[in-house]
C-alpha beads as a LAMMPS data file, in Angstrom:
LAMMPS data file: protein, C-alpha beads

110 atoms
109 bonds

1 atom types
1 bond types

-500.0 500.0 xlo xhi
-500.0 500.0 ylo yhi
-500.0 500.0 zlo zhi

Masses

1 110.0

Atoms # bond

1 1 1 345.832 265.035 -278.283
2 1 1 345.291 267.719 -275.643
3 1 1 346.270 270.450 -278.117
4 1 1 343.876 269.064 -280.731
5 1 1 341.029 268.926 -278.210
6 1 1 341.616 272.547 -277.159
7 1 1 341.907 273.719 -280.760
8 1 1 338.743 271.895 -281.798
9 1 1 336.488 272.208 -278.761
10 1 1 338.144 274.965 -276.738
11 1 1 336.987 278.518 -276.346
12 1 1 338.524 281.849 -275.474
13 1 1 338.510 282.640 -271.771
14 1 1 340.062 285.416 -269.716
15 1 1 342.056 284.576 -266.618
16 1 1 341.720 287.474 -264.188
17 1 1 344.261 287.214 -261.406
18 1 1 343.254 288.539 -258.000
19 1 1 344.974 289.370 -254.737
20 1 1 342.576 289.869 -251.806
21 1 1 339.736 290.411 -254.282
22 1 1 341.397 293.112 -256.386
23 1 1 343.435 292.942 -259.587
24 1 1 346.913 291.552 -258.949
25 1 1 349.320 293.999 -260.620
26 1 1 352.080 291.367 -260.582
27 1 1 349.978 288.939 -262.614
28 1 1 348.305 290.700 -265.568
29 1 1 345.036 289.264 -266.903
30 1 1 345.491 286.997 -269.882
31 1 1 343.287 285.507 -272.596
32 1 1 343.765 281.845 -273.472
33 1 1 342.053 279.072 -275.402
34 1 1 341.021 276.155 -273.186
35 1 1 338.275 273.609 -272.623
36 1 1 335.509 275.000 -270.409
37 1 1 332.994 272.422 -269.244
38 1 1 329.826 273.541 -267.550
39 1 1 326.572 271.813 -266.661
40 1 1 324.950 270.629 -269.859
41 1 1 327.971 270.811 -272.162
42 1 1 330.121 267.826 -271.128
43 1 1 331.007 266.301 -274.503
44 1 1 330.902 262.531 -274.831
45 1 1 333.947 262.530 -277.118
46 1 1 336.296 262.900 -274.161
47 1 1 336.537 259.140 -274.101
48 1 1 337.374 256.637 -271.391
49 1 1 339.489 257.708 -268.468
50 1 1 338.079 261.226 -268.234
51 1 1 335.026 261.480 -266.034
52 1 1 333.634 264.577 -264.418
53 1 1 330.393 265.694 -262.864
54 1 1 329.483 269.340 -263.186
55 1 1 326.518 270.741 -261.284
56 1 1 324.654 273.926 -262.130
57 1 1 326.798 276.935 -261.309
58 1 1 329.996 274.911 -261.425
59 1 1 332.538 274.321 -264.141
60 1 1 335.889 272.845 -265.013
61 1 1 338.550 274.582 -267.093
62 1 1 341.170 272.329 -268.667
63 1 1 344.339 274.083 -269.831
64 1 1 347.001 272.440 -271.990
65 1 1 350.156 273.136 -269.990
66 1 1 352.364 273.119 -273.118
67 1 1 350.522 276.127 -274.568
68 1 1 350.126 278.094 -271.321
69 1 1 352.809 280.611 -270.454
70 1 1 350.825 282.813 -268.084
71 1 1 351.075 283.407 -264.365
72 1 1 350.445 280.766 -261.730
73 1 1 346.738 280.309 -261.037
74 1 1 345.378 280.225 -257.492
75 1 1 341.989 279.788 -255.808
76 1 1 339.960 283.029 -255.831
77 1 1 341.292 284.006 -259.275
78 1 1 338.527 284.520 -261.858
79 1 1 337.690 283.017 -265.250
80 1 1 335.458 284.763 -267.811
81 1 1 333.912 282.942 -270.751
82 1 1 334.414 285.690 -273.324
83 1 1 332.798 283.802 -276.223
84 1 1 329.573 282.956 -274.355
85 1 1 326.434 285.056 -274.251
86 1 1 326.647 287.403 -271.278
87 1 1 330.321 286.536 -270.759
88 1 1 329.745 284.729 -267.433
89 1 1 332.325 284.728 -264.638
90 1 1 333.539 281.848 -262.477
91 1 1 335.811 281.838 -259.461
92 1 1 338.630 279.320 -259.212
93 1 1 337.854 276.975 -256.321
94 1 1 340.732 274.541 -256.800
95 1 1 343.774 274.124 -259.041
96 1 1 345.002 270.654 -259.902
97 1 1 348.327 270.497 -261.705
98 1 1 349.300 266.925 -260.881
99 1 1 348.561 265.893 -264.462
100 1 1 351.776 266.102 -266.461
101 1 1 350.266 267.899 -269.443
102 1 1 347.119 269.546 -268.021
103 1 1 346.167 272.210 -265.523
104 1 1 342.602 271.613 -264.287
105 1 1 340.642 274.348 -262.536
106 1 1 337.476 273.604 -260.552
107 1 1 335.180 276.608 -260.855
108 1 1 332.125 278.047 -259.119
109 1 1 329.920 280.544 -260.949
110 1 1 329.869 284.124 -259.659

Bonds

1 1 1 2
2 1 2 3
3 1 3 4
4 1 4 5
5 1 5 6
6 1 6 7
7 1 7 8
8 1 8 9
9 1 9 10
10 1 10 11
11 1 11 12
12 1 12 13
13 1 13 14
14 1 14 15
15 1 15 16
16 1 16 17
17 1 17 18
18 1 18 19
19 1 19 20
20 1 20 21
21 1 21 22
22 1 22 23
23 1 23 24
24 1 24 25
25 1 25 26
26 1 26 27
27 1 27 28
28 1 28 29
29 1 29 30
30 1 30 31
31 1 31 32
32 1 32 33
33 1 33 34
34 1 34 35
35 1 35 36
36 1 36 37
37 1 37 38
38 1 38 39
39 1 39 40
40 1 40 41
41 1 41 42
42 1 42 43
43 1 43 44
44 1 44 45
45 1 45 46
46 1 46 47
47 1 47 48
48 1 48 49
49 1 49 50
50 1 50 51
51 1 51 52
52 1 52 53
53 1 53 54
54 1 54 55
55 1 55 56
56 1 56 57
57 1 57 58
58 1 58 59
59 1 59 60
60 1 60 61
61 1 61 62
62 1 62 63
63 1 63 64
64 1 64 65
65 1 65 66
66 1 66 67
67 1 67 68
68 1 68 69
69 1 69 70
70 1 70 71
71 1 71 72
72 1 72 73
73 1 73 74
74 1 74 75
75 1 75 76
76 1 76 77
77 1 77 78
78 1 78 79
79 1 79 80
80 1 80 81
81 1 81 82
82 1 82 83
83 1 83 84
84 1 84 85
85 1 85 86
86 1 86 87
87 1 87 88
88 1 88 89
89 1 89 90
90 1 90 91
91 1 91 92
92 1 92 93
93 1 93 94
94 1 94 95
95 1 95 96
96 1 96 97
97 1 97 98
98 1 98 99
99 1 99 100
100 1 100 101
101 1 101 102
102 1 102 103
103 1 103 104
104 1 104 105
105 1 105 106
106 1 106 107
107 1 107 108
108 1 108 109
109 1 109 110
């Protein structure tokens, strides 16, 4: 189900890995397809059991772990919405990987 959601409702985003604010040469940037929720675009089709509140300037990126083979993601890394007008950036505030099949990033807009 997670793969179908990402394929249907996901978008291309760039994960930009940082170390002390500069590009981390040991973790090259990567483009992935994932679900990016921001204020005003929380779809109702997520169904019961998935609830989130997103305020202006914040976001949530949901990555299907089974399709992600990139580097580990840490707070202060960046996410760019490459399919959105203006290609906005967010900073990773928190990484939650306790879900068996999902990696969830809490984001703040930069």
